[in-house]
N, C-alpha and C positions, 0 to 999 in steps of 0.2 A: 582537512582544515577549513576549506571553503564552506563545506556543509555545516561545520560547527559554528562558523561565524554567522551564517545565514540563520541558524536556529536561535542565535542570541538577539536577532533583530526583533523589535516590537512588531505587533500586528500592523500598525500603520506604516512602519518602515518597509515591511515586506510588500504591502500593497503598493506603496509608492515606487518601489524598485521594479515590480512586475510591470506596472503601467508605464513607467518612464522608459523602460527598455523597448516598448512597442509604440512610442509616440510617432515615429515616422510612418508606421503602417496603419495607424488608427483610423484615419478618415476613410481609407479605402475599404476597411472591413467592418466598421461600426454600423452595420445596417439597422439593427434594432435601436441603437442609441439615436440614430438620425431620425427614425420614425417617431420615437417617443419625444424627441425634442420638438418636432413639428406639432405633435398632438398636445404637448404641454403648453406650447405657445398659444395654441388655439383655446385650450382650457383657461388660460389666463384671460384671454379676451372674453370668454363666456362668463367669467366671474367679475367683470367690470374693469378689466385692464390691470396693469401692474399696480397702480396706486389706488384704484377705486376712486372714491370721491375726495380723498384727502392726500396731503403730503406730496403734491405733484412735483416737488423739486428734491425729494429725498433720495438717499443712497439705495441702490439695488445691489445686493451682494449675492453672487452665485457660488454655491458650494459644490465643488467637483466639476469645474468647467471643462476638463479634458482639453481637447484641441479647439473648442469653441463652437460646437454644433448648436447649443442653445444660446450661447452668447451672441452669435451672429444674428439670431432672430429677435432677441430681446434688448440687447444693448442700444440699438438705434432708437428704441422707444423710451429710454430712461434718461433722466436729467443727469444722473451720475451712475456709473456702473463699475463695480469691483468684481473681477473674476478671480476666483481662488481655486487652487488644486493642491493635492498632497504631493504630486509628482512635478518637480521643477521642469522636466522635459516637456510634459504636457502643457504646462503653463506657458512655456516659451513658444510652443506651436500656436497657441491661442493668441499670444501677443503679436507674433509675426503676421498672423492672418488679419488682425483687426486694427492695429494701431495706425495704419495708413489712413483708413477711413474714419476711425474714431480715436483721434490723437489724445483725447482727455481721459480715455479709459484707464482704470487702475487695475493693478495685478498684484497678487500676493500668494506665496507658497503657504498653504494652511491645511491642517488636518481638520476637516469639518466636524468630526465627532467630538463634542465637549468643548469646542472652541468658544471663546467670548470675544466679540468684535469690539475694537477700541471705540468705534462710533456705532451707535444703534442704527441698524439698517431700517429704512422704511419698508423694505421688501427683501425677503430671502427666497431664492429659487434654487432648485436642485433637480437634476435629471439623472436617474439611474445611478445614484451614489450611495444612498442610505443602506443598501443591502450589504455594503462593505463595512459598515459600522459593526462593532462587536455586539451592540444591542440596538438594532434599527429603530424600534418603537421609542425607546427612551431618548435615542439620539435625535429623532425628529421632534419629539416633545421639547427637548432642550432648545433646538433651533426655533421652534414656535414661540418659546418664551422670550426670545431676543428681538422679536419684530412684531409689528402690527399685522403683517401679512406674509404668510409662508405658502409657497406653491411648490409641489414636488411630484415626481413620478418615481415609483419604486416597483421592481418586479416581485411577483408574489409566489409563495409556495403553490405548487400545482402547475407551474410553468414547465414547458418542454416535456409533456407527458409521453410523447412518442418515444423519446430517448429513455426516459425512466422506465417505461413499460418493457422496452427491449432488454434492459438489465434485469428487471424483476422476473421476466420469463426465464432467465438463466439462474434465478435464485440469488441474485446479487443486487447491490445498490450502485448507482453511478457515482462518479466523483464530483458531480456538479455541486457548486456552492449551495448550502442550505439557505433557502430564501424565507423571508418573513411571512408569517401567517396574516392573512387579511383581517381576520377577526380580532387579533391582538392589536394590530395597528389602529383599527377603528376604535376599539375599546379604550386604548390609552389616549389617543388624540381627542376623542369625544369627551373624555373626562377632564380635560384641561380647564382650569377655572378661567372665567371671563373670555372664553374663546368659542367661536362658532366654527364647526367643521363641515366641509362639503366634499364629497368623494364621487368619483366615477371609476368604474373598472372596465377596461377595454382589453380585447384580445388582439395581439399582433401575430400574424402568421407569415413566416418567411420560408421560401422554398430554397433548398440547397440541392446541388447536383447529386450528392450522396452523403452518407454519414460522416465520412472523413472531412468533407468540406464544412459540415456543421461543427465538428470538434475543432477544426483548424480556426474557425471564426473566433473562438474564445482565445486561443493562443495568440492569434495575430493582433489582438487588442490588449493583451495583458490580463485578461479576465479568466485565466486558466488556473488560478489558485484552487486546489481541491479542498473539499470539505475536511475538517479536522479528523484525523485518524484514518483517512482513506489510503489504502494500499493498492497501487496500480496493478492490474492483471490484464492478460490478453483480451482484446475486445473484437477479435476477428468475426465472431458470430454476429455481433451487433453491426459491424460494418457491412457484412454480407446481407443483412436484413434490409438495409436501405441502399442497396447497390444501384438501384435505378432512380433514386431521388428521395428526398425527405422534406416534408413540411414540418417545421418546428413552430409550436404555438407558445407564445409568452403571454401570461396574464399580468397586466400592469395596473397598479392603483394610482390614480391621479387625485391629488388632494389639495385643498385650499383651507388653511387655518387662519382665521382672522380674529383680531381683538375686538370684542364687543364694546360699543360705546357705553359710557357710564350713564 
């Protein structure tokens, strides 16, 4: 019965439930997310800061704030900051972390894919969230259409090749989430009318004690939703391959989409 009820949930509801159940463990295990939050904040600075030369008092809206790894870095720089997340438990962690030092910060439970903000944000930011959209490229394009400035980080297809190759050598595919193709993201976002796009692709390498620790890192933050149609099978051979340590490489696209002046 429980499995039947879970199957009836929407994609967004399943994502929210997975991440919400791991809110208490997230900060300890979200190593990649912490690294990309720092890199995205630096990327924002390199592109002229949150507001650029205009709208210095506008609303900054974050899509997929999680427990506040990016919010902690960017909210102090904003005149107004709205943190949103699809999982109420994640949002509450973010709220408890930041409201003492930033009492005017705003919070809202929100599914970032396809949402329309009641107030047009001067800036939208998003760190490792769009890969959970059903259609990451069109989801980011939709966000870009709602603001003069969109900054985002998203993991790309080709990430974690060490893990994928271990499964390929067994004649199998891993259960990792299928990630968006860089070429498609660039094509869709560069084609947006009246928008200028700037990108940078970085590689983040994280060392794990063994393959089990790598796999556990996904479960501990709620990011272990398998790709559609995946049927779990024994992975002992994969675990043995990385018994003495594993370096996991993630390719991440950092993007800035800005509205061009008339």
